[in-house]
N, C-alpha and C positions, 0 to 999 in steps of 0.2 A: 211531243207536238211542237213544230216549230212554225211561227207565223212568217218566217222568211221564205217567201216564194217568187223566185226571180222570174221576170217576164208575165207575171200575173196579169197585168193590165192588157196585154197583147192577145190574151186568149178570148175567144168567144164564151158566152155566159155557161154553156153546157160544159165546156172545158175547165172553166173556172171552179164549177162544182166538183168536178173530178179532182181537180188539184187540191181543193179543200178536203175532200174525202181522204185522199193519200196522205195529207198533213195531219189530218185528225186520226186516222186509222179507223174510221167507222163511216157509214153511209149517211148521206143528207137527203135521203129520198122524199122527205117532208116538203122540201123546197121545190121538188120536181113535182109532186102530186098536188101541192095546195094552190089553189087559185086566189088565196088571200082571204079576205073578209067576205062572207056571204052576206047578201042582203037580209036574211033572216037574223043573222048575229048584229049586223049594223043597226037594225030596228030596235035591238034590245039596249043598245048603247045610248043612242040620242033620239030626239024627237024628230017627227016629220021627214023621216027618211024617204028619198027617193031613189037612191042609187049608191054606189060607193065610188071613192076617188083614189086611183092609185098613184104612187110615187115609186123613183127607182129605189130598190133594197139593195145597197152595195155592201162591201166588206172592207174595212181597213186592214191592211196587213203590216207585217214587219214589227209590230209594237212588242218591245221587251218591257215589261212592267214588273218592277220588284223582282227581277231576276227570272221572270216566267213569261213565256211567249203568250200572247192575247190576239184572237181574231176578232175584230171589232165589227158587228153589224152597224150600218148606218143608212139612215133614210133621209135622202136630201135630193133637191132638184138642181142646185147650183152647181155647175161645172168647177172643177178644181178642188173641191172640199176634200173629197176622199182621195185624191191624188196627192194633195199637201200633206194630209195625215200620214199616208203610206210612205212617202218619200222622206219626211222628216223622221218618221219612226225609224226608218232604216239608218238615216244619217245618226240618230242618237244611240244606235246599237254599239257603234264603236267606242261610245263612251259609258258603256255599261246600261244603257237604257234609261227609262224614267222611273223615279221612285216616288211613291204616292202614299198617303194615309188618309183616313177619314174618322170623323166623330161619330159616336153613336147616334142613333136616330132620333134625336131630339127635337121636338116641334113645340112651337109656342102657340098657346091660346088666350084670347083677351076677352074680359067682360067689362064693358064700359059701364060706369055708375055715375048718374047725373043728379046733381043737387047744389043747393046753394051753399052748404058747409061741408067743404070737401074734406077738411082736417078733422071734424068729428066722425064723417063717414069712414075715414081711413082708420081712425082709432078704434071704432067699434068692430070692423073687418079685422083688425090685426089681432084683437082678442079672440076672434073666432076662426083664426087660421087652422088651428088643430082640427076643429069640427069640419071644416071645408075640405081640409086634405084627407081626412078619414072617408069622408062621402065619396071623394073623387077617386080614391084609390080602389073603391069597389065596383066602378062603373064598367071596366073592362077586365072581367077576372081571367079570360083566356089570353089576353095580352099580358098579364102578369105571369101565367104559367109559362109564357115564351121569353120572359126575362125583362119585359118592358113595364110600362105603367107610370104613375104619377112619380115626377122628380122634384116636385116643389112648386109653391105658390108664393108669389111676392106681391106687394103692392106699389103702385107707382101713380104720381099725379102729373096730368098731362094739361098743357095750357094752351088754349087756342087764342091767337093774338094777330090775326090777319089785319093788316093796315086798313082803316076806315071802317071796321067792324067791331062791333061789341065783344069784347074778350070773354072767355068762358073757361072754366077749369073742370076737369073730370078726375075721379079716381079709377084706375084700371087695374082689375084683378088680372095678373100675369102669370099664368101656369104653364109648367114645361112636361110635356108626356113623351116617354120614350116609345117610338112606334115600331121599334126593332126593324124588320124588313118590309113594312108598309110605308107608302108615302104619307099616310096619317091624317089626311084633312078630314075625312068623315069621322075619325075616332077623336081627333080634337074637338071638333064642333059638336060631337055627342055630349063631352064633358062641359063644354061651355053651356050647352041648353040645359044640362041636368043641374048645373050648380046655380044658374040664374035666379031662380026664386028664392033660394036660400040667401044669396048675396043681396038680393033687394030687400028681404025681410031684415036682415042682420044690419045692412048699412043705413036703412031709412030713407035711402035715395030710390031713383027710378033706374032700373036697367036699360041701357040702350042696345048697342050691338053687342052680339057674343059670337065670337068666330075666330078661325085660326089667323096666324100672321104668316104671310110668305116671306118675311125676312126671317129665314131660318138660321140666324147667325150663331146658333149653338149646334148646328149641323153642317159644319164646314168640312170640304174635302181640299187636300193639298197635293200638288205635284211638283217636281223639282228635277232639274237636270244640270249637269256640270260638263261643259264643252270646252276642250282645249282647242286653240287656233288651227291645228292640223285637222280638226273635225269639220271646220267650216271653210276650207278652201273652196273656191267657186271660180272655174275658168282661169281668167288673168287675175283675178283678185285673191290676194293672200287671206288667210284665215283671220289674221289679226285686224285686217282692215274690216272684214265682214262683221267681226264681233263688235268692233267700234260702231259700225253703222247700226247694229241692232241695239246697242245700248242707247245711242242717241236717239233712235226712234222712240224707245221706251221713255225716255225722259221728256219728250215731247208730249206723249200721251199722258204722263203723270201731270204735266204743268198745263195742259190746254184740255177742256172738257170737249171741245169741238173734235179734236183728234181722238181723245179717249173713247167718244162714242162708236167711231168706225174702228178703233184698236179692239175693244171689247166685243163688237159685232163679230170680228174675225174669230175671237175665242168662242163665242156662242155658237158659230157655224158648225163647229165640231160637237159642241157638248148638246145642242138641240138635234143634231143628226142621230146621236145615239139615244137621247130620250125618245125620240119619235119610234126608232126601231124596237124599244124595249117597252113601250106602251106608257111612258112617263108623262107627267104633265109638264111640257117644255114651257107653258106661258107661266106657270108658277115658278119654274126655275129662273126664267128671264127676269120676272119681277124681282125675285130675291137677290139675283146677281147685281143687277144695276142699282137696287137700292143699297147693297153692300158696297158697291164702288163709290157710293156718295156718302158713306158713314162719317167721313172727315169734315163734312160740310161743303166739299167740292167733288164733283163727279171726276174720279180719277181711273186710271188703269187698274185692271183686276190682277195682271201679272207684274212681275218685276224681272228685268235683265240687266245685269250689273257686271262690270269687269273686276276680276280679281288682281291682286298684286301680281300674279304671275301671268297675266293676260288671258286667263280664262274666262269664259263667258259662264255666269251663274244665273239660270232662268227658273222661275218659280212662279206658281199660281195658286191662289186661295180664293174659294168661293163657296157660298152657301148651295147645297145640293140636296134637295128633299126628293129623294128617289126611292121607289120600291121594286121588289121583285115579286109580290105577292098582291092579290086584290085587284079591283077595278077592271079595266080593260085587258089587264095582263092574263086574266082568267079567260075572257072572251074571244080575244083576237088570235087565231091560230099562227099567224105570221110572227106575231110577238113571241108567242112560246117557242117556235123554231129559233128566233134569234137569240133567245136567253139560253137555248140548248147551245147553239153554236158558241156563244161567248163562254159557256161553261160556268156560269155564276149563280148562285142562289141566294146570296147575302146583299142586301143593300148597300152596305158599306164598301163592298168589294165593287159594286157597280158604280158607285160614286167615286172611287179611285180610278177606274177606267175612264169615266168622263173627265176628270180632271186632268189626266194624262193626255186625252186626245184633244182637250182645250189648249192645253200647253204647246203641244206639237203643231197644232193648227196655227196658233199664234207665232211659233218660231218659223213657220213657212211663209207666213205673210210678211214678217219683218225681214226675212233673210231676202225675199223677193224685192221688197222696198229698198233694201241696202245694197241690191246688186242690178239685176237686170230692170227692175220696175214692176209693179204688181199687174200692169195691164198686159204685158208680153206673155206672161205665164198664163194669166187667167183666158186670155182671148184664144191662146193655143188650144186650151181645153174647151173653149165655147165653139170652136170652128166646126166641130161635128154637128152641132144643133143648127148652125147657120147653113151648112151644107144641105142639111135634111130639109131645112125651111125653103131652100131653093129648088127642091125637087129631087135631090140625089137620092139614090136606093142603093142598098146592098153595098158591094165594093166601091161604088162610086163615091160613097160618103168619105171613106178614109183617102181616097184620091184627091178629091176636092179639098178637104180639109189640110192635107199636107201641102198643095199647091198654095192654098191661101197662106199658110205659115211661111213658106219660102217667099211669098210675094210680100209679106207682112202688111197684107190687106185683108181684114175679116169682115168687110162689109158684104151684105147680101147682093149688091150689084156684083161684086167681084166673084162671089159664089157663083152666081148664074152665068157669068162669062166663062169661067172655067169649066162648068157642066156643059155648056153649049159647045166649047171646043173639045171637050173630051167625047161627048156623043157624036160630034162631026167626024 
């Protein structure tokens, strides 16, 4: 299977499905027959359902990941996201593609213990750690059968010292659970609830919150790419100049949290789109990623782009990715199941690698645009079709109006209406 499908974006949707079928060597009839999420299934997923809400289900092509071609399902409404992933994935193929790895599915749970003598509470809990670990290990027997389960319990002291407020201290029972191929939130919360009465009795304190942490810093995924200057040539700009521009843009994001917020948002454009397509909790992923970006005490870039001595550009991305391929909406939502089948992935760690790779190439696309033509020109070129449709263009008119707007370098609704009126006249 090859994810390299030239001219894919020019095809109409049905022809794209046929091209994917040719690339995969199997049919994708599920995408033709499925109307997505039924009202009945939606009603099982959340409360107060009155309908369903559709978003574009696209596919990122050209990605070569760890030496293998991958077709990436992406659900996103923002123009240029899928195009950037596909274009930058194609660019990185000449450099051997993206390489990625991921940690095991380790999730963190916390049990807060409140009391006046935190030191005494901690000492009592330390003596009882073997007892607590033994109990926790028996809570999810099927998880243990699949190779997961408890990976340890530690104790921490946390201090609340907000200016102008009375300070407080807590003991936190901090446990780690290997959730294998599940996102793991419910599993972790079940362990926390089961241990809470014992923790309270042993410590002599009062248990407060008992819940997972979305800062999954023991469940990291990493992606990297090595680009020589010739890989980055862009029009009249040489690859060395483009590489310098990308490295300069990264240093700005590292130094300034105002820039880092937008820099990281671009990364998450790609990560979230894959998370939505595969039924994963993009809100938890966002929370963990941004908390991880601030782990030094200042909010910084999640990615790194640095020039080597040979002038090559070295890009890398590391972020927590608490994702699953089993459980929750993954079992209920038919399109999620179709997307996972298209992706060809059954392991959560493999999905995390795909997300990290997509985040890295998405970031490369944004920084390359900033270092060359500017982000607005490329973005508005993709947005032009939506503007044309808003002005009333239909069918082939949409592409004609969008192209005329691009040539005029005017992407306003007024310009679209003028072009459409001239076309119809």
